[in-house]
Every structure is written in C-alpha cells, then in structure tokens.
C-alpha positions in Angstrom: 0.0 0.0 0.0 1.1 3.5 -0.8 1.3 5.5 2.4 0.0 8.7 0.9 -1.6 11.1 3.5 -5.4 11.6 3.7 -6.6 14.9 4.9 -10.1 16.5 5.3 -10.7 20.2 5.7 -13.3 19.4 8.4 -10.6 17.9 10.6 -9.8 20.0 13.7 -6.1 19.8 13.0 -6.4 20.3 9.2 -4.5 23.6 9.1 -1.6 22.2 11.1 -1.4 19.1 9.0 -1.5 21.1 5.8 1.3 23.4 7.0 3.4 20.4 7.9 2.7 18.9 4.5 3.8 22.1 2.7 6.9 22.7 4.9 10.0 22.1 2.9 13.4 22.2 4.6 15.5 24.2 2.1 18.3 24.3 4.6 21.6 24.5 2.8 23.8 21.4 3.2 27.1 22.6 4.8 29.1 20.0 2.8 27.6 21.1 -0.5 28.0 24.8 0.4 31.7 24.4 1.4 32.5 22.4 -1.8 30.8 24.9 -4.0 32.5 27.9 -2.3 35.9 26.3 -2.9 35.1 25.5 -6.6 33.9 29.0 -7.3 37.0 30.6 -5.8 39.3 28.2 -7.6 37.7 28.8 -11.0 37.7 32.6 -10.4 41.4 32.4 -9.6 42.6 29.9 -12.2 40.1 30.0 -15.0 40.3 27.3 -17.7 42.8 25.2 -15.7 40.4 24.8 -12.8 37.5 24.0 -15.1 39.5 21.3 -16.9 40.7 19.8 -13.6 37.1 19.6 -12.2 35.8 18.2 -15.5 38.4 15.4 -15.4 37.6 14.7 -11.7 33.8 14.8 -11.8 32.9 13.8 -15.4 35.7 11.4 -16.0 36.9 13.1 -19.2 40.6 12.9 -20.3 41.0 16.4 -21.7 43.9 18.8 -21.6 42.4 22.0 -23.1 39.1 23.8 -23.2 39.0 23.4 -27.0 38.3 19.8 -26.4 35.2 20.8 -24.3 33.6 23.0 -26.9 31.2 21.7 -29.5 31.1 23.2 -33.0 28.0 24.4 -34.7 28.6 21.6 -37.2 28.3 19.1 -34.4 25.0 20.6 -33.3 23.6 20.6 -36.8 24.7 17.0 -37.2 22.8 16.0 -34.1 19.7 17.7 -35.4 20.1 16.0 -38.8 20.6 12.6 -37.2 17.4 12.6 -35.2 14.8 10.0 -36.1 12.0 11.7 -38.1 9.4 11.5 -35.3 11.8 13.1 -32.7 12.8 15.9 -35.0 9.2 16.7 -35.9 8.2 16.7 -32.2 11.2 18.9 -31.3 10.5 21.4 -34.1 6.8 21.5 -33.3 7.5 22.2 -29.6 10.1 24.9 -30.6 7.5 26.6 -32.9 4.9 26.7 -30.2 7.3 28.0 -27.6 8.4 30.7 -30.0 4.8 31.7 -30.9 3.8 32.1 -27.3 6.9 34.1 -26.2 7.0 36.5 -29.1 3.8 38.0 -27.6 5.6 38.9 -24.4 8.2 41.4 -25.6 8.2 44.7 -23.7 8.3 47.9 -25.7 10.1 51.2 -25.0 7.8 54.2 -24.4 7.9 57.9 -23.5 5.6 60.9 -23.0 5.8 64.6 -22.7 4.7 66.3 -19.5 1.4 68.1 -20.1 1.7 70.6 -17.2 2.3 74.2 -18.2 5.2 74.7 -15.7 7.0 71.5 -16.9 6.3 71.8 -20.6 9.1 70.2 -22.7 9.9 67.6 -20.1 10.0 64.0 -21.4 9.8 60.9 -19.3 10.0 57.3 -20.5 11.4 53.8 -20.4 13.9 52.2 -22.7 13.8 48.4 -23.0 17.0 46.7 -24.1 18.0 43.0 -24.2 20.8 41.5 -22.1 24.0 41.1 -24.1 25.0 37.6 -23.1 23.1 34.8 -21.3 24.4 31.5 -19.9 22.2 28.4 -20.2 22.8 25.5 -17.8 21.4 22.2 -19.1 21.6 19.0 -17.1 23.5 16.2 -18.8 24.2 12.5 -18.5 21.2 10.5 -17.3 19.1 13.6 -16.7 18.9 15.2 -20.2 16.3 17.7 -20.9 16.0 19.1 -24.5 12.8 20.8 -23.4 14.8 22.8 -20.9 17.0 24.1 -23.8 13.9 25.3 -25.7 12.2 26.9 -22.7 15.3 28.9 -21.7 16.9 29.7 -25.0 13.9 30.6 -27.1 12.6 33.4 -24.8 16.2 34.8 -24.7 16.4 34.8 -28.5 12.9 36.5 -28.8 14.1 39.1 -26.3 17.0 39.9 -28.5 19.9 38.6 -26.5 23.0 38.8 -28.6 24.8 35.7 -27.5 23.8 32.4 -25.8 26.4 30.3 -24.1 25.2 26.8 -23.1 27.0 24.5 -20.7 26.0 20.8 -20.4 28.0 18.1 -18.6 28.8 15.0 -20.5 29.8 12.3 -17.9 32.1 9.7 -19.5 31.7 11.6 -22.8 28.0 10.8 -23.1 26.4 13.3 -25.5 22.6 13.5 -25.7 21.6 14.1 -29.4 18.2 15.6 -28.5 19.9 18.2 -26.2 22.3 19.2 -28.9 19.6 19.2 -31.6 17.5 21.5 -29.4 20.5 23.8 -29.1 20.8 23.9 -32.9 17.1 24.7 -33.2 17.3 27.5 -30.6 20.3 29.0 -32.3 22.6 28.7 -29.3 25.9 30.3 -30.2 28.5 28.3 -28.2 28.2 25.0 -26.3 30.7 23.8 -23.7 30.6 20.2 -22.3 31.1 21.2 -18.7 28.8 21.1 -15.7 28.4 21.5 -12.0 29.5 24.4 -9.9 32.6 24.8 -12.1 30.4 25.6 -15.1 28.4 28.1 -13.1 31.6 29.8 -12.0 33.0 29.9 -15.6 29.8 31.6 -16.7 29.7 34.0 -13.8 33.3 35.1 -13.7 34.5 34.3 -17.2 37.7 32.3 -18.1 40.2 32.5 -20.9 37.7 30.4 -23.1 34.3 30.9 -21.5 33.0 34.4 -21.8 31.4 36.1 -18.7 27.6 36.3 -19.0 25.0 38.7 -17.7 22.6 36.1 -16.4 22.5 32.4 -15.8 19.3 30.3 -16.3 18.4 26.7 -16.2 18.0 23.8 -13.7 20.6 21.7 -12.0 21.5 19.6 -9.0 22.1 20.8 -5.4 25.7 21.9 -6.4 24.4 24.0 -9.3 21.6 25.5 -7.2 24.1 26.5 -4.5 26.5 27.9 -7.0 23.8 30.0 -8.7 22.7 31.3 -5.3 26.3 32.3 -4.5 27.1 34.1 -7.8 23.8 36.1 -7.7 24.8 39.7 -7.7 27.8 39.1 -9.9 25.4 38.0 -12.5 21.6 37.6 -12.6 19.9 34.2 -12.2 16.4 33.0 -13.1 15.5 31.5 -9.7 16.6 29.0 -7.1 13.9 26.4 -7.6 12.6 23.9 -5.1 11.2 20.4 -5.9 8.5 20.1 -8.6 4.8 20.3 -7.6 1.4 19.5 -8.9 -2.0 20.2 -7.4 -5.1 18.8 -9.0 -8.6 20.1 -8.2 -11.2 17.6 -9.4 -15.0 17.5 -9.3 -14.9 13.7 -9.1 -15.8 13.1 -12.7 -12.4 12.7 -14.4 -11.2 9.2 -15.0 -9.3 8.4 -11.8 -6.5 6.8 -13.8 -5.9 10.1 -15.5 -5.6 11.9 -12.2 -3.4 9.2 -10.7 -1.0 9.5 -13.7 -1.0 13.3 -13.4 0.1 12.9 -9.8 2.8 10.5 -10.9 4.0 12.9 -13.6 5.6 15.2 -10.9 6.3 12.5 -8.3 8.7 10.8 -10.8 11.0 13.8 -10.8 12.5 13.1 -7.4 11.6 11.9 -3.8 10.9 15.5 -2.7 8.4 16.3 -5.4 4.9 17.1 -4.2 1.6 15.7 -5.7 -1.7 16.7 -4.2 -5.3 16.0 -5.1 -8.2 18.2 -3.7 -11.8 17.0 -4.2 -15.1 17.3 -2.5 -16.1 13.7 -2.9 -14.6 11.0 -0.5 -15.7 8.2 -2.8 -13.8 9.6 -5.7 -10.7 10.1 -3.6 -10.9 6.4 -2.8 -11.1 5.6 -6.5 -8.0 7.7 -7.2 -6.2 5.9 -4.3 -7.0 2.6 -5.9 -5.7 3.9 -9.3 -2.4 4.9 -7.6 -2.0 1.3 -6.3 -3.0 -0.2 -9.6 -0.7 1.9 -11.8 2.4 2.3 -9.7 3.8 -1.2 -10.6 3.7 -0.2 -14.2 6.1 2.8 -13.7 9.8 2.4 -14.3 10.5 5.0 -11.6 8.1 3.5 -9.1 10.5 3.7 -6.2 11.0 7.4 -6.7 7.2 8.0 -7.2 6.3 6.0 -4.0 8.8 7.9 -2.0 7.5 11.3 -3.2 3.9 10.4 -2.6 4.6 9.1 0.9 7.0 12.0 1.8 5.0 15.0 0.6 1.9 13.8 -1.3 -1.7 14.1 -0.1 -5.4 13.4 -1.0 -7.5 16.1 0.5 -11.3 16.1 0.9 -12.9 19.5 1.0 -16.5 20.8 1.5 -16.8 22.2 -2.0 -14.9 23.6 -4.9 -14.9 27.1 -3.5 -12.9 25.8 -0.5 -10.7 23.8 -2.9 -9.7 27.1 -4.6 -9.0 28.8 -1.2 -6.7 26.0 -0.2 -5.0 26.1 -3.7 -4.3 29.8 -3.1 -2.8 29.0 0.3 -0.5 26.4 -1.4 0.4 28.5 -4.4 1.5 25.5 -6.4 3.9 25.4 -9.3 1.4 23.5 -11.5 -2.4 23.6 -10.9 -4.8 21.4 -12.8 -8.5 22.4 -12.8 -9.9 19.0 -13.8 -13.5 20.2 -13.8 -16.5 20.2 -16.1 -16.7 24.0 -16.0 -13.1 24.8 -15.4 -13.1 28.2 -17.0 -15.6 29.5 -14.3 -13.1 28.7 -11.6 -10.0 30.4 -13.1 -10.8 33.8 -11.6 -10.9 32.2 -8.2 -7.2 31.3 -8.5 -4.8 34.1 -7.5 -1.5 32.1 -6.9 -0.2 29.4 -9.2 2.8 29.1 -11.5 0.6 27.8 -14.4 -3.1 26.8 -14.5 -4.1 23.9 -16.7 -7.8 24.3 -17.5 -10.1 21.3 -18.1 -9.8 17.5 -18.0 -7.8 17.3 -21.3 -5.1 19.7 -20.3 -2.5 17.5 -18.6 0.4 19.2 -16.9 2.8 17.2 -19.1 1.7 19.2 -22.2 2.9 22.3 -20.5 6.3 20.7 -19.8 6.9 20.1 -23.5 4.9 21.7 -26.2 1.8 23.8 -25.1 3.9 27.0 -25.5 4.1 28.8 -22.1 7.3 28.4 -20.2 7.8 25.4 -18.0 10.3 27.2 -15.7 7.8 28.1 -12.9 7.9 29.4 -9.3 7.9 26.6 -6.6 7.6 26.3 -2.8 4.8 28.9 -2.6 6.7 31.6 -4.4 4.0 31.8 -7.0 2.5 34.3 -4.5 5.1 36.8 -5.6 6.9 35.6 -8.7 6.1 34.5 -12.3 7.1 32.0 -14.9 10.3 32.6 -16.9 9.6 34.7 -19.9 11.0 37.2 -22.5 10.9 39.9 -19.8 13.5 38.0 -17.8 16.0 38.7 -20.7 15.2 42.4 -21.1 16.0 45.2 -18.8 14.3 48.6 -18.4 16.1 51.9 -18.3 14.4 55.1 -17.2 14.5 58.1 -19.5 14.3 61.6 -18.0 14.8 64.9 -20.0 13.8 68.0 -18.1 13.3 71.3 -19.9 14.6 74.6 -18.5 11.1 75.6 -17.3 10.6 72.2 -15.8 13.9 72.3 -13.9 12.7 75.4 -12.0 9.4 73.7 -10.9 10.8 70.3 -10.2 14.0 71.8 -8.7 12.0 73.5 -6.0 10.2 70.3 -5.1 13.4 68.3 -5.1 15.3 70.9 -3.0 12.6 71.0 -0.3 12.6 67.2 0.0 16.4 67.0 0.0 16.8 69.5 2.8 14.2 67.5 4.7 16.3 64.4 4.3 19.5 66.2 5.4 21.1 66.0 2.0 22.1 69.6 1.1 24.2 68.7 -2.0 21.2 67.2 -3.5 19.2 70.3 -2.8 21.9 72.7 -4.1 22.3 70.6 -7.3 18.6 71.2 -8.0 18.7 74.8 -6.9 21.5 75.8 -9.3 19.0 75.1 -12.1 16.3 77.0 -10.4 18.5 80.1 -10.0 19.9 80.0 -13.6 
C-alpha cells in the first residue's frame, strides 16, 4: 500500500497538518556549500585550468584543453540532422509553439511629454534593451532535458539577447543528441561540455575560453543551485527552484487513472516532489487511491514515485470547490490542474499558481513540452510573488528623463525641499542651481 496522506478540511487539526505537508526544509547542506565555495573561488582564480581539472575529476573526461570541451556548430547541426524523423518533428513543433507564445511577451520602450504648463518640454519614458549575453545551464548524462533548452533559449532569443552560451555536462563523454539538436534549433551560439559548480563559476566570472555572461538560467542539482545562489549579484539568475509540484482540483468526474498518472508525472522527478489532489467527494478520492495502487507497478521510476507520494503527497477532501480554490491559493503550487467540467468558471478564483491547466484534457505534461508557455515556474509557494520565466527576464528597463529649462525650476524647488528635509544639502543645491539660472 502507498502511504499517501489523507486529509479532510473538516478535521480539527487540518491547518496544522496542511502546514506540515507544505513545509520544505530548504536548509543548505554545509558540505555542499563548502565544496561549492571552494570551486567558485578556484575557477575565479585559475580560470580554464580549474574548469579542466574539475571536469576530469567529476565527469571522467581525459582532456587537456578547453578546445576539447567546446562543441562546434557543425556538431550541433549533425545532431539535429541525425534525429529520427518523429523526434525531429516533435522537437520542431515544440520549438515553434514556444516561440509563438513568447513573441507576444516582448516589452516595448515608451515615452511621453509632460502636459503641465510649468514643466512643458519635459520628457519621461522607459527604454527596453535585451541582455548582451546569457548562460544556459542544461543537465546532462542520465538527466537530459531538451525541453529545458527550448524553454530557456527561445525566450532569450525572442528578447534579442545577442549571445547564448550553453553548458552541459557529458559524464564519460556521453552526448545527448536531443539536447544538442535543441541547441541547434534554438540558435545557441556556443556549447561547452562542462557542468556542476565549475560551469556556473565559468559563466559568472569568465575564463580564458568561456565568456562572462550577464545572467545564468536553467535547472541543475544541489551543487548547481548552491553555485547560482552564491554568484547572484555578480550575474543575474532566473531563480533557485525547489522540488517540482502539482496540485489537481477535481470535481470527481475525471477518469481516476488520469488523475493518478497526473500525480505520478511530478512525483517521478524526485523523492521531494509534491503531488496533491483536492476533491469534495470522498468516494472519488478512494477511486484515485485505488488507481495509484494499480498503476504504480507499471512505472519504471516506481520507487521514486512511491517515496515522493509518501513523503509529501496528499489526497485532500474539502467541503466544496470554493474551498478547494481557497486551499489552492494557500498552497500557491507550481502546476495547478483544474480537472473540472466548468473549469473556466473557476480560473478567476485562483490568485496564486505558476501555471493553470484548464479542463480535463489539459494535462500538466503538455505544459512541460509543447503547449507553448514556459515550464520554468515558481515553486515552494513563491507563485504568491513571482512569475514563470519569460522574455521579460531577458530584457532590462532603463528610465528616461529629460527635463526642460522651465521644468527644472518647478521640479527643482520640489526636489530641494525634500532633499533639505532628508538632510542632503548637496542634492538640494544641485537642484537649486538650475532654479537660479
């Protein structure tokens, strides 16, 4: 039997049990942190030599130069050309849909003239410019994610980023053709077969061979996450993501096998992933529990799924769908499925979710690969204040201010008054010089 937790909103201790379920200990492992700190400092000091040394040690590659760790554009194109037809068509279709969605996100520069008589001729505005260079971290070896390449590289390209540098570890020299093909499709400029904290360090600080980037995006293991957290401020990062999550709100009319497999779809990521079902009907929850038991033996990653369901999974009975939405907002999940007959009606009830999957036929897995919106989403309740990765993450905004002579007198008096109030007389005099001119 799967030891997944059963909760009911009518239980006296429901709030405490829910809080315990959602609690995620993101405490940083001291061993990981210490190792990462040493690697970052070493790569910053020794550059290529340190990267080569760590790649030999951790990835088992016998290399003596960074030239051996960079793939050519020809190799990327060969990977794309060598894909089986079905894989290439799927990859191209996904890339097209991701591009189509993200091209609608681009921010535009704008400006306007002050309408006030005393500040006539004053212009205010915002200039939007893309980042110059972005680093894309892609997991390699057993965990290879071509979808991650598309979801991170395509929005950057749409934003107008000039150069994309991809790093992907290749333990024992194992190259994943789909990952390299995705890099070709997304027009990645340079690809280095390096990974771990050393790759993050190379991107953040730059080496003789790896150019320094402005921002690092993409998922990785605990060492990569720790490295990204430490270099933030030297470069930008997308986010430090927690374990994957799915929350399904169901009215009790979806095939229980569908819901069970949707819960599995996130549980198979790792033992700390979270899968939750919320439903007003106890009998239906029983049917989903039975489907979980029936289908688990068919899953190649059944041990990981079982551990995830028992660690952080739950089947929650609520009074009604209104309460289900309230609890969903409390959880603020990464992925939220509204597996309901009239799902559209309930969308406005949801305030906090990374992505909302509307209706019984909209499985979360479609969002991971080919629906179009980005699959890089806020986790661990951070959907309360953050958003999916998008084109806007690769663009920056610069304020534009042009004050006319007349405007400098009016605004200068206001600024001087406030500056004196803050005890900053140089600020005040700087403004007053223009008033007195």
